[in-house]
C-alpha positions in Angstrom: 192.2 57.3 289.5 191.5 60.0 286.9 188.4 62.2 287.3 186.0 62.1 284.4 185.7 65.1 282.1 182.2 65.7 283.3 183.3 66.0 287.0 186.1 68.4 286.0 183.6 70.6 284.2 181.2 70.6 287.1 184.0 71.6 289.6 185.1 74.4 287.3 181.6 75.7 286.9 181.1 75.7 290.7 184.3 77.6 291.3 183.4 80.2 288.7 179.9 80.6 290.0 180.8 81.2 293.6 182.1 84.9 293.1 178.9 85.8 291.2 176.7 84.2 293.8 178.5 86.0 296.6 178.2 89.3 294.8 174.4 89.0 294.3 173.9 87.6 297.8 175.9 90.3 299.6 174.9 93.3 297.5 171.6 93.9 299.2 173.3 93.8 302.6 175.7 96.6 301.5 173.3 98.5 299.4 172.4 100.9 302.2 176.0 102.1 302.5 176.8 102.4 298.8 176.2 106.2 298.8 178.0 108.7 301.1 175.4 111.2 302.4 175.7 114.7 301.0 176.6 117.5 303.4 173.9 120.0 304.6 174.9 123.6 304.1 174.3 126.4 306.5 174.1 126.9 310.3 173.3 123.9 312.5 171.8 124.0 315.9 171.7 121.2 318.5 168.1 120.8 319.6 166.8 119.9 323.1 165.1 116.8 321.7 166.6 113.4 321.2 166.2 110.3 319.0 167.4 106.8 319.8 170.0 104.7 317.9 170.5 101.2 319.1 169.2 102.3 322.6 171.5 105.3 322.7 170.0 108.8 323.0 171.3 111.1 320.3 170.6 114.9 320.3 168.6 116.1 317.3 170.1 118.7 315.0 168.2 121.6 313.5 169.5 122.3 310.0 169.4 125.5 307.9 166.4 125.4 305.5 165.5 127.7 302.6 162.4 129.6 303.9 159.1 129.6 302.1 158.3 132.2 299.4 155.5 133.3 297.1 156.7 134.4 293.7 155.2 134.7 290.2 156.4 132.3 287.4 156.3 132.6 283.7 152.7 131.4 283.6 151.6 134.0 286.1 151.1 131.3 288.7 152.0 131.9 292.4 154.8 129.5 293.3 155.9 128.5 296.8 157.4 125.4 298.5 154.0 123.9 298.4 154.5 123.6 294.6 157.5 121.4 295.2 156.3 119.1 298.0 158.6 116.1 298.3 160.7 117.2 295.3 164.4 117.7 294.8 165.1 121.2 293.4 168.0 122.5 291.3 168.1 126.3 291.4 170.1 129.1 289.8 170.0 132.9 289.7 169.6 134.9 286.4 168.8 138.2 284.8 167.1 138.3 281.4 169.3 141.2 280.2 172.6 139.6 281.3 175.3 139.2 278.6 176.0 135.6 279.5 173.3 133.0 280.0 175.7 130.0 280.4 174.0 128.8 283.6 170.6 129.0 282.1 171.8 127.0 279.1 173.2 124.3 281.4 170.0 124.2 283.4 168.1 123.7 280.1 170.4 120.7 279.4 169.8 119.3 282.8 166.0 119.8 282.8 165.7 118.1 279.4 167.6 115.1 280.8 165.2 114.9 283.8 162.0 115.6 281.8 160.6 112.1 282.5 161.7 112.1 286.2 159.0 114.0 288.2 161.1 113.8 291.5 163.5 116.5 290.2 162.4 120.1 289.4 164.2 123.2 288.3 164.0 126.8 289.4 165.6 129.9 287.9 165.2 133.0 290.1 165.7 136.5 288.7 167.6 139.1 290.6 165.9 141.8 288.5 162.3 142.8 289.6 161.7 144.1 286.1 161.9 140.6 284.8 158.4 139.8 286.1 157.0 141.0 282.8 159.7 139.3 280.8 159.5 135.8 282.2 157.1 134.3 279.7 159.1 135.3 276.6 162.5 134.5 278.3 161.3 131.0 279.4 159.9 130.4 275.9 163.4 131.1 274.4 164.6 128.0 276.3 161.5 125.9 275.7 161.0 125.5 279.4 158.6 122.6 280.1 155.6 123.6 282.2 155.7 121.9 285.6 159.4 121.0 285.2 161.2 124.3 285.0 159.9 127.5 286.6 161.3 131.0 286.1 160.5 133.2 289.1 160.8 137.0 289.8 159.5 139.4 292.3 160.3 142.5 294.3 163.8 142.7 295.8 162.3 143.1 299.3 161.3 139.5 299.0 163.9 138.0 296.6 167.1 139.4 298.0 166.6 138.1 301.6 165.6 134.8 300.1 168.8 134.8 298.0 171.2 136.0 300.8 169.9 134.4 303.9 168.0 131.5 302.5 170.1 130.3 299.5 173.4 131.6 301.0 174.3 133.3 297.7 175.4 136.9 296.9 173.5 139.6 295.0 174.1 143.3 294.6 172.0 145.8 292.7 173.5 149.1 291.5 170.8 151.5 290.3 173.0 154.6 289.7 172.1 157.0 286.9 168.8 155.2 286.3 170.5 152.1 285.0 170.1 148.8 287.0 173.2 146.7 287.1 173.3 143.4 289.0 176.1 141.4 290.4 175.1 138.0 291.5 176.4 134.5 292.2 176.9 132.3 289.2 176.1 129.3 291.3 173.7 126.3 291.1 172.1 125.2 294.3 170.9 121.6 295.0 168.0 121.5 297.5 166.5 118.4 299.0 162.8 117.6 299.7 163.1 119.1 303.2 164.3 122.4 301.6 167.9 121.9 302.9 170.9 123.0 300.7 172.9 119.9 299.9 175.3 121.4 297.3 176.5 124.6 295.7 178.3 124.5 292.4 180.0 126.9 290.0 177.9 126.9 286.8 181.0 127.7 284.7 183.1 124.8 286.0 182.9 121.5 284.1 184.1 119.6 287.1 181.5 121.2 289.3 178.8 120.4 286.7 179.8 116.8 286.7 179.8 116.7 290.5 176.3 118.2 290.5 175.0 115.6 288.1 176.4 112.8 290.2 175.1 114.3 293.4 171.5 114.7 292.0 171.6 110.9 291.6 172.9 110.5 295.1 170.1 112.7 296.5 167.5 110.7 294.6 168.9 107.5 296.1 168.8 109.0 299.6 165.2 110.2 299.1 164.0 106.8 297.9 165.9 105.0 300.7 164.3 107.2 303.3 160.8 106.6 301.8 161.5 102.9 301.8 162.6 103.1 305.5 159.5 105.2 306.4 161.5 108.3 307.3 
C-alpha cells in the first residue's frame, strides 16, 4: 500500500528536525566545556589547604599575581587595583618619546572595540618617570576614553619592580650623558579579575594580536561562568 504524500512529508520533516533538536538540547550540557581555560603565568606554589572535587581532596594552588600599586593617571587620579575591581585588564608598556608607538595604536583599536563593554579595561604603563607630566597630552593624542583606558607613570622605584617581578616583563634604563634611553618589552599582558597573568603577546605580531583578541573573549566567558557558578 502506497503512503500518502502527507505522511511522506511528515516523515521527512521529522528526520530533518532531529539533528536540530539534538543540537539545541545537548548544547547547554556541553556549554561549560566549550572553552579551554587559559594558562596562568608565573610561579605556582602548592598550598597546605585543600578543596573537594566529587569527594576527593585536592591541594589548593597559590598562583602568581600582579601586586597592588598606586600610580598617577592622565587625569591626576591615583590608580590602584581597587580601580579595577572585578575587571579584566589589557596592559602594555610605553614611553611617550619612543619612535614607534605601534603597541599604543593597537591598544587604541582594542579599547575602541570594547568601549561599551565595562568588564574590560586598558592600562598603558610608562617606563619613563618624566612621563608623569606628559600623560594628559599623550593620552589626548589617542582620544583615550576616561574610565576605559588609563595611562600611568611613576618613579622607577615603584614601576620597575612592578614591571619586572609583577608583570614578568623586561625594562632597562640607560641614563648615560644626561640622556635617558629605555629598552622595554613590546608586549601586551592579559590580566584576569584576580590579577593573574593569563597571556603575554608580542604587540608587533599579527598572529599574536589575533590570539589576544580571541583570548579576551575566552577570559570574559570564564569570568561570567564563574560568576554564574558562584565562584
